[in-house]
Steps between C-alpha positions, in 0.01 A plus 500: 500500500496527126237280346657264255179330377165647437151342486412194702807348684315258732173320463399213730173380341397289801549768761446844320148648495397463132359823338583824341706781636421864441754782522574840356868594445528848660678660196299330222140612386362146519354249737571125423338183609745198477451124538717281714751466214536890484316527175286816456138376449344846515617860511349844550654816355494776746463885442804564707751331720345313805416689803596209704318187376183346352276223622203294355159551632250215560322591173821443301579872443824669570536763771808736484651836546746672262697812526389844388702815416351690808555424851726571800801716462768205505533186304492139642296300723290285277300807398172438317222754422277309257296217623324276260297178466522346159359178359695215354526680162625812653174698464465765776213413750574754771750785544580735791785742530695650787833609395639467854388118532800287577598141585180319601148470371221250568166442341264432799208260504254787465668621193679790661870571471731514814834660415801695648594853385721787578423859584706791622527503880366829672793706615410479870491115476818490307680683779412218741664218286807359682791298382633432134787675335510856591455735205358258255143646495358588162516876400111486527515343848412161614260252319290261718265216433134469489261185449174550323204292403302632207220371278562425124353846442761661716284581809722493822311275755790460750849667546802499732781752515841439671528866599179518678424137624847409615708613806773640285751548790467142608630361163841614433634435152776254451828691525605397158176590330468839292251738678306572178224251598321405815453209530487326158202262488554197272216278592124562559336146592129512561372285785162350507370715767588831311825564686818552282845339556781719381864485466707839558848435366698796630412421866501112462148489634192288405170603665127450478287817450175491684249590233282696749763686719770504221751430788739201507317209692813282467852573385846339489834665434813303424814665369641159385213489238711751314219706321241199452245460227183313428368441842183288498269319735482131425183285529641356832519852647879518482670797313762430243733746334812544297785628718736674254786509759640845392668731758484238772739373777557170313870458420418374145197668329235254402126470458256261657124416509340491857163381602419593859191484749404871537366420843812360642767632240624140499667397179303207343698450175795669315684458188876598464746359248817328601737672460260791608650738248377296209169657564486895510296751353544832648172655382150409352432113516214287657376144570189330466376194694347250257204266568740210485682630808809605285610860484561686178778754551593803293860615548435813320842669437626172360198449277476147666173315561517174696276262702586322808342230710432536865822310549664773308590297174511699188261321250465762232722781400492771233729776399331792291679552175328830439729797570414866476658839574425689820473883508860489636614308184550170670409171328288293728265195517324598816153357579298656787265211568383179345183266531438141418155383371393140473339373170165451681501857677227749396773736377608242238186276454626332183603819317842336461637152552804351660 
């Protein structure tokens, strides 16, 4: 659908979780913090376009990735490369660079950085990749994912590589996916015990990597997720993710949020629009479960952020008015992810007021 109004379109003050929302338009060199009225209360200029998203740390600093000129031999995929922590006044506190970093990055409680990256797949491993669209490999071969934990100084303390730590033949690429990437990691969610929950888009898989063995200790694959994003383990032990709904068997393409019990795979909660086609983002996107029990949803390709109650009532809605041009020349207002911070949270702590 074409948006007809921008900014805040819905705000139920009694039911919405009051606070500030942080987001980075994917093709604009800034990160914005807005209040519930959609007014910008703080903004950070970035040295490049966002490599996915930014988040506030408990000390109030901003943690983000931006694109660099170097990197993999193709464009796209929320590529980053330059990881920074900056203070409220945009002074650089920490900087780390890996030109092949993409999609996700986390600042761990110990100060280390967990992030996803790409690397060229060894030729012998690339020959074992099944599925995808025949003949769509890169001239250089196939790119595959890694996940690394590094210190702020850049020392690697843990790493996982898809080509050596996955059973490649077991995970066939979706038949409508190009064969340039195996298997497109878009989420690295650190668990308290050191394991890592990841999302692999091209094979419709979420899995938990055992930190010691580097093998999957739990996994679930569902083609009806349609190249999912932003898997996360909630405090109740359930897993929630944004199911994009691209290339599925559904008669009408649509996205949905699903929360399920990983021990039983039983669906605990879902959000779909009615009609279902009113909610659809074929790529990027995410969701955040708020302390109030509401869920903040980022419908990325529409530039739409909205909050729903457990009963699925929309109590806040915002359409990003900031457009930028992609490297294909398209004008878009895409948002990769967004986060809500309450006024009393350590990330805000009186720095701005409602």
